[in-house]
C-alpha positions in Angstrom: 0.0 0.0 0.0 1.4 3.4 -1.1 0.1 6.0 1.3 0.9 8.9 -1.0 -0.9 7.4 -4.0 -3.9 6.3 -1.9 -4.2 9.7 -0.3 -3.9 11.4 -3.7 -6.6 9.1 -5.2 -9.0 9.9 -2.3 -8.4 13.6 -2.5 -9.0 13.6 -6.3 -12.2 11.6 -5.8 -13.4 14.1 -3.1 -12.5 17.1 -5.3 -14.5 15.7 -8.2 -17.5 14.9 -6.0 -17.3 18.5 -4.6 -17.0 20.2 -8.0 -19.6 18.2 -10.0 -23.4 18.1 -9.5 -23.7 14.4 -10.5 -22.7 11.6 -8.2 -19.3 10.0 -8.9 -18.8 6.2 -8.8 -18.4 4.8 -5.3 -19.0 1.1 -5.3 -18.6 -1.1 -2.3 -15.2 -2.2 -3.6 -14.0 1.3 -3.8 -15.4 2.2 -0.4 -13.7 -0.8 1.2 -10.4 0.3 -0.3 -10.8 3.7 1.3 -11.8 2.0 4.6 -8.7 -0.2 4.5 -6.6 2.9 3.9 -8.0 4.7 6.9 -7.6 1.6 9.0 -4.0 1.3 8.1 -3.3 4.9 9.1 -5.2 4.5 12.4 -3.1 1.4 13.3 0.2 2.9 12.2 2.6 3.1 15.1 5.6 5.4 15.7 7.9 5.4 18.6 6.7 7.8 21.3 10.1 9.7 21.4 9.7 10.6 17.7 7.6 13.7 18.4 7.8 15.3 15.0 6.8 12.1 13.2 3.9 11.6 15.5 2.7 15.2 14.9 2.9 14.7 11.2 1.0 11.4 11.4 -1.7 12.9 13.6 -2.2 15.8 11.2 -2.3 13.4 8.3 -4.9 11.2 10.0 -7.0 14.3 10.8 -7.0 15.4 7.2 -7.8 11.9 6.0 -10.8 11.5 8.2 -12.1 14.9 7.2 -11.9 13.9 3.5 -13.8 10.7 4.1 -16.5 12.3 6.3 -17.0 15.3 4.0 -16.9 13.1 0.9 -19.8 10.9 2.2 -21.7 13.9 3.5 -21.6 15.6 0.0 -22.9 12.3 -1.6 -25.7 12.0 1.0 -26.9 15.5 0.2 -26.9 14.7 -3.5 -28.8 11.4 -3.0 -31.4 13.1 -0.8 -32.0 15.9 -3.3 -32.2 13.5 -6.3 -34.6 11.2 -4.4 -36.9 14.1 -3.3 -36.9 15.4 -6.9 -37.6 11.9 -8.2 -34.5 12.1 -10.4 -33.0 8.9 -11.6 -29.4 8.1 -10.5 -27.0 5.4 -11.7 -27.4 2.8 -8.9 -24.1 1.2 -10.0 -22.4 4.4 -8.7 -23.7 3.9 -5.2 -22.6 1.5 -2.5 -25.2 -0.7 -0.8 -26.2 1.7 2.0 -26.6 4.6 -0.4 -28.8 2.5 -2.7 -31.2 1.7 0.2 -31.3 5.4 1.2 -32.1 6.5 -2.3 -34.7 3.7 -3.0 -36.5 4.3 0.4 -36.7 8.0 -0.1 -38.0 7.6 -3.7 -40.7 5.2 -2.5 -41.7 7.5 0.4 -41.8 10.6 -1.9 -43.9 8.8 -4.5 -46.3 7.7 -1.8 -46.5 11.3 -0.5 -47.1 12.7 -4.0 -50.0 10.2 -4.5 -51.6 11.3 -1.2 -51.1 15.0 -2.1 -52.7 14.5 -5.5 -55.7 12.8 -3.9 -56.2 15.7 -1.5 -56.2 18.2 -4.4 -59.4 16.6 -5.8 -58.0 16.8 -9.4 -57.9 13.0 -10.0 -60.6 11.7 -12.4 -62.1 8.5 -11.2 -61.6 5.8 -13.9 -62.7 2.9 -11.7 -66.0 3.1 -9.8 -66.3 1.5 -6.4 -69.4 1.2 -4.2 -69.0 3.8 -1.5 -69.6 2.9 2.2 -71.3 5.1 4.8 -69.1 7.9 6.1 -68.1 8.0 9.7 -68.9 11.1 11.8 -66.3 13.7 12.5 -63.7 12.7 15.2 -65.2 9.3 15.8 -63.1 6.5 17.5 -63.3 3.4 15.4 -61.4 0.1 15.4 -60.4 -1.4 12.1 -58.4 -4.5 11.1 -55.6 -4.1 8.6 -55.1 -7.2 6.4 -52.1 -8.0 4.2 -52.1 -11.3 2.5 -48.9 -12.9 1.0 -48.6 -14.4 -2.4 -47.7 -17.9 -3.8 -51.0 -19.3 -2.4 -49.6 -19.1 1.2 -52.2 -16.9 2.8 -51.1 -15.1 5.9 -53.2 -12.6 7.6 -51.5 -10.0 9.7 -54.2 -8.4 11.9 -53.5 -5.2 13.7 -56.4 -3.7 15.6 -56.0 0.0 16.0 -58.3 2.5 17.6 -57.9 5.7 15.5 -59.6 9.0 15.5 -60.6 10.1 12.0 -62.2 13.1 10.6 -63.1 11.7 7.2 -64.3 8.4 5.6 -61.7 5.7 5.0 -62.9 2.8 2.9 -60.8 -0.3 2.1 -60.7 -2.5 -1.0 -59.1 -5.9 -1.5 -56.8 -5.9 -4.5 -54.4 -8.3 -6.3 -51.1 -7.0 -7.6 -50.3 -7.8 -11.2 -46.9 -6.0 -11.1 -44.1 -5.7 -8.6 -44.9 -2.5 -6.7 -42.7 -0.3 -4.5 -43.8 0.8 -1.0 -46.4 3.5 -0.6 -47.9 5.6 2.1 -51.7 5.0 2.4 -54.2 7.8 2.7 -54.5 6.5 6.3 -50.8 7.4 6.8 -49.8 3.8 7.1 -46.8 2.4 5.2 -47.7 -0.5 2.8 -45.5 -2.7 0.8 -43.4 -3.4 -1.1 -45.5 -5.8 -3.0 -44.7 -8.7 -5.4 -46.8 -9.8 -8.3 -49.8 -11.9 -7.1 -49.7 -10.4 -3.6 -53.1 -9.5 -2.1 -53.6 -6.5 0.1 -56.5 -4.6 1.8 -55.7 -1.0 1.0 -57.6 2.3 1.4 -60.0 3.0 -1.4 -58.1 6.0 -2.8 -54.8 4.1 -3.0 -56.5 1.0 -4.5 -58.0 3.2 -7.2 -54.7 4.7 -8.2 -53.0 1.3 -8.3 -55.7 -0.2 -10.5 -55.8 2.8 -12.8 -52.0 2.6 -13.2 -52.3 -1.1 -14.0 -50.4 -2.2 -11.0 -53.3 -4.1 -9.5 -56.8 -5.4 -10.0 -59.9 -5.3 -7.8 -61.0 -8.5 -6.1 -64.7 -8.8 -6.0 -65.8 -10.3 -2.7 -69.5 -9.5 -3.0 
């Protein structure tokens, strides 16, 4: 391991990340090399009586840790901004933890946008469902949330919740016909992700969107 070359490579990578708006490539392999480099410096030992060398090593280590921390912080900000703007990024340029951060933020943002679009009353209903009676304002109700798994292995996860609501929440049973990322329901509960053939009991508004977008189909239980 050549410390000068490794430090120069890290510095050039940090500088490029700092100067460009797009994410640079940082795979798990590249990140592990940087980690090994930092680890080697941390474990490097100099005799206590060699004061100058120890001071140089301490300063070197300080600069190295700053580069790594700032490098990852810059990337984190870029990933968050891209995800919140729903801009695509090259996942091959991200290490595993960054991929999860980006994908989870994108899924949450899409769920939020769907809820926001529903609240704007601009959506045109393409699928008609039978409406159920509205609940009175601020009424305590208990409902059972059901999610059923696919591959003919039916598992019902029941969670009784006493919630206070100020508007009607109707639920519809649907079957997914495409793999679907997680979403936030109109009831503010996180659902998914779903695989093809999964069955789920979702709020009426969310079910309508998924059916209209050809992600799912309604299951008629009447």
